[in-house]
C-alpha positions in Angstrom: -5.4 2.2 31.7 -2.1 0.6 32.2 -1.3 0.6 28.5 -1.7 4.4 28.4 0.6 4.9 31.4 3.1 2.5 29.8 3.2 4.6 26.6 3.9 7.8 28.5 6.5 6.4 30.9 8.8 5.3 28.0 11.6 7.5 26.8 11.1 9.0 23.4 13.1 7.5 20.6 16.6 8.9 20.1 15.7 10.4 16.7 13.0 12.5 18.4 15.5 13.6 21.1 17.9 14.7 18.4 15.2 16.7 16.6 14.3 18.4 19.9 18.0 19.2 20.6 18.4 20.6 17.1 15.3 22.8 17.4 16.5 24.0 20.8 20.0 24.8 19.5 18.7 26.6 16.3 16.1 28.6 18.3 18.7 29.6 20.8 21.1 30.7 18.2 18.4 32.7 16.4 17.5 34.3 19.7 21.1 35.2 20.3 21.6 36.7 16.9 18.4 38.8 17.0 19.0 40.1 20.5 22.6 40.9 19.5 21.5 42.7 16.4 18.9 44.7 18.2 21.5 45.6 20.8 24.0 46.7 18.2 21.4 48.7 16.3 20.1 50.5 19.4 23.7 51.3 20.6 24.6 52.8 17.3 21.5 54.8 16.8 22.1 58.5 16.7 21.3 61.4 14.5 22.0 65.2 14.4 19.8 67.7 12.7 19.8 71.4 12.4 16.5 73.3 13.0 16.5 77.1 12.8 20.2 77.2 13.1 20.4 75.1 16.3 21.8 71.6 16.2 19.8 68.9 17.9 20.9 65.4 18.7 18.9 62.2 19.1 20.6 59.3 20.8 19.4 56.2 22.6 21.2 57.3 25.7 19.0 60.4 26.1 16.0 58.1 26.9 15.9 55.9 29.9 13.4 53.6 28.1 15.8 53.0 25.2 18.7 52.5 27.7 16.6 49.8 29.4 15.8 48.3 26.0 19.5 48.2 25.1 20.8 46.7 28.3 17.9 44.2 28.6 18.8 42.8 25.2 22.5 42.8 26.0 21.8 40.8 29.2 19.5 38.4 27.4 22.0 37.9 24.7 24.9 37.2 27.1 22.8 34.8 29.3 21.5 33.0 26.2 25.1 32.5 25.0 26.0 31.1 28.4 23.0 28.8 28.3 23.9 27.6 24.8 27.3 26.6 26.2 25.6 24.6 28.9 23.2 23.0 26.4 26.1 21.8 24.3 27.8 20.3 27.4 24.9 18.8 29.3 22.2 17.9 26.7 23.2 14.8 24.8 20.7 12.9 22.7 21.0 9.9 25.0 20.2 11.7 28.2 16.8 12.8 29.4 17.3 15.1 32.4 14.0 16.6 33.2 15.5 18.7 36.0 17.9 20.3 33.6 15.0 21.1 31.2 13.2 22.7 34.2 16.1 25.0 34.8 16.3 25.9 31.1 12.5 26.6 31.3 13.1 29.0 34.2 16.0 30.7 32.3 14.1 31.1 29.1 11.1 32.4 31.0 13.2 35.1 32.7 14.9 36.1 29.4 11.6 36.2 27.6 10.1 38.4 30.3 13.1 40.7 30.2 13.0 41.0 26.4 9.2 41.5 26.5 9.6 44.4 29.0 12.2 46.0 26.8 10.0 45.6 23.7 6.9 47.0 25.4 8.8 50.1 26.8 10.5 50.8 23.5 7.3 50.3 21.5 5.4 52.8 23.7 8.1 55.4 23.4 8.6 54.8 19.7 4.8 55.2 19.1 4.9 58.6 20.9 7.9 59.6 18.9 6.3 58.7 15.6 2.7 59.7 16.2 3.0 62.2 19.1 0.6 62.9 22.0 -0.7 66.4 22.0 -2.6 65.9 25.3 0.6 65.3 27.2 2.5 67.9 25.2 4.9 65.4 23.6 5.8 66.5 20.0 6.5 64.2 17.1 10.2 63.8 16.6 10.3 61.3 13.7 9.7 64.1 11.2 13.0 65.7 12.1 15.0 62.5 13.0 13.8 60.0 10.4 17.1 57.9 10.3 17.1 57.6 14.1 13.4 56.5 14.2 14.0 54.0 11.5 16.9 52.4 13.3 14.8 52.2 16.5 12.0 50.6 14.6 14.4 48.0 13.1 15.7 47.2 16.6 12.2 46.8 18.0 11.2 44.5 15.1 14.3 42.3 15.7 13.4 42.3 19.4 9.9 41.0 18.7 11.5 38.3 16.5 13.8 37.4 19.4 10.7 37.2 21.6 9.2 34.6 19.3 12.3 32.4 19.5 12.4 32.8 23.3 8.7 31.9 23.5 9.4 28.8 21.4 12.2 27.8 23.8 10.0 28.4 26.8 7.3 26.2 25.5 9.7 23.5 24.4 11.4 23.4 27.9 8.1 23.5 29.7 6.9 20.4 27.9 10.2 18.6 28.4 10.3 19.5 32.1 7.0 17.8 32.8 8.8 14.5 33.1 10.3 15.5 36.5 10.2 12.7 39.0 10.1 13.7 42.6 
């Protein structure tokens, strides 16, 4: 029994720590890039079309759901950039600070939850826009605003990709923070 505890109490080799640090930095950079791209796409999504001589506009700012999506991703991108800065400063391959990994775990869990909420809201509204809901009286708008709907779809797909990277970071930091000594 003592030999099992001795194996787990040792620090991992420096090569393993470097690999974990590299995975962490790459995943965080990919999360930043995908949330930034989703934010840019949603902020620039607009289209005008003329139906029966009347001009109609479709913009993200006309929907509170898409506004929430845009600002949630902007916040997640900004805080992930700030966190990347702290990772570069405080995470060195020789150090093993379980408390710092616990705070990174909490940060990534909050950012993942925020991005997930934005994804879920935008997916629900996008589904209604593409496939309509006749029971609620909501018409299909993607027939008239195809370019707008395609941009929203691209932003939501990038958002789900960002969610995968944030989930990977959350799992990574959850496993690294289990080494906290009280």
